C-alpha positions, 0 to 999 in steps of 0.5 A: 504466519501473516504477511506485510503489504510488501510480501515480507513475512511478519511474526504471529504477534504483529501488534506492539505492546499496548502500554508501549504504544500508549506511552509513545502517544502520550509523549508525542501529545505532550510535545505537540501541545508546545510544537504545533503543526509539526507532527512528523517532526515530533514523531521523528524526534521521538523515534530518534530518542527511542533508537538511542540516537542524537538529532541535528536540526538544521534550520533558520532561527526562531522556528522552535529548535530550542523549544522542541528540546525543552518540551521533550525534556520536560515531558520526560522529567529529564535533566536538561542543559543548553550549551550555547556554542561560540568560538571561544568555548573550550572543551572543558566548558562542556565536559567539566574540569578537575580541580584541587579541593583544598578541604579534602586535599584531593583532586575532584572532577566537576561535571560540565553541562554535558552530564544531563539527559537532554543536551541542546548544543545550540549553534554547534557549528560556531564552536571550533573543531577542537570543541566540537570534537569534545562531543564525539566520545560522549555521543558515541560511547556515552562516556567522557575521558578527563585526565585519564579517567572515564566518566559515564554520562547519565542514561537516557542521553540524547544530544539535540544540536542546531545550526543555521544553514543560511549563515556561514560567517564565523562558523566551522562546518561539522566534519563528516565524522561528527555528522555521522554521530547524529542518527537523524538530521531534521528541519522543522520549518515554519508552522502552518498558517492556522497554527502560526496565527493561533500561536500569535494570538495566544502570546507564544508557547512559554506558558504552555512549556512552563506548565508541561508536566512529565508524562513518562519517567526516565525508566519508562523511556529506557524500557521503551528503548529495550522494546525497540531492540525486540522489533523484528527486521526480516532478512529481506528488509535488511538486504534492502537497507544494504542495497540502499547503502551500496547504491549511494556508494556506487552512484556517480551522484555522491562523493561519499556514500553511506557509512556502516554506522549510517546503515546501523542507524537506519536499522535501529531507526526502522525498529523504533518507527515500527514501534511508534506505529504499533507494530512488532515488525518493520516494513519497507515503508519504514525504511523509505520514510527514514532514509532522508532524515537518517542518511542525507547528512552522512553523504556528500553530493557532488553538486550540492555544495554541502546543501542538506536539501540537495542531499535529501533530494539525492537520497530520495532519488536513490530510494526510488531507484532501488527495488522494494523487496517482495 
């Protein structure tokens, strides 16, 4: 029996399947040709995809939020739809609508743009709460209900939502129940100076994006998601996650701590990150690396005024205060 750096026992087979690791690296390399200088953001987006989660990107306009979603979809050969959220957008504009077919003399359901593998919900906080809530069932159950009938969404299915943290005029903040459906919250940020210079001189990424070919199929992605579920998480590591969640609930720094769904998301994300690192078992470093992106949008900080950066700093302090299992 081998032992991890933190003293946790690891299973005899500690190296992930070479084909799985190679598939992850091909996907990341494909996206990195479009999104330059953002390896960690790409890794987190891929982890979210492998963990069957959804991602919220909160950042200023023009840093590549839409491009990230498109490059993921193209690299996987998956159906992609972009929905521009506005104040007059209706739930039926997203989900679809039932219409009467004169030819068949019967009602038929016409699917909306939500019926895609990768859905970009652009500026999600510009839609009304009623329209925002239309995504809840889809994100949680991968199904939608229309006229008392339930329709399954395609698999794999991921929602990538964006919002601008600096602009509040004409926006409707996402409620905690909506935020809790996102496995991760990420910020892309500006590219490093050298990468931004190369991007400027090359004329942009449009040509590279258009030339992007699939490196994985949808079936291969589903197989990777099944592999993630087989990654071992030791009981001590699970107890460590529980301790982190409990610390947010007891700390006087938070008005709202991590939910049980948030804890489950951290568990799945840890498994996915371990796989991308080529391991069949998770370690405390995986949990610490994922704590901020997975937990920060699920907590409410007393003195943060809804600022995600303040929540991330508070999560980092919480992680620093919880003993690592040995």
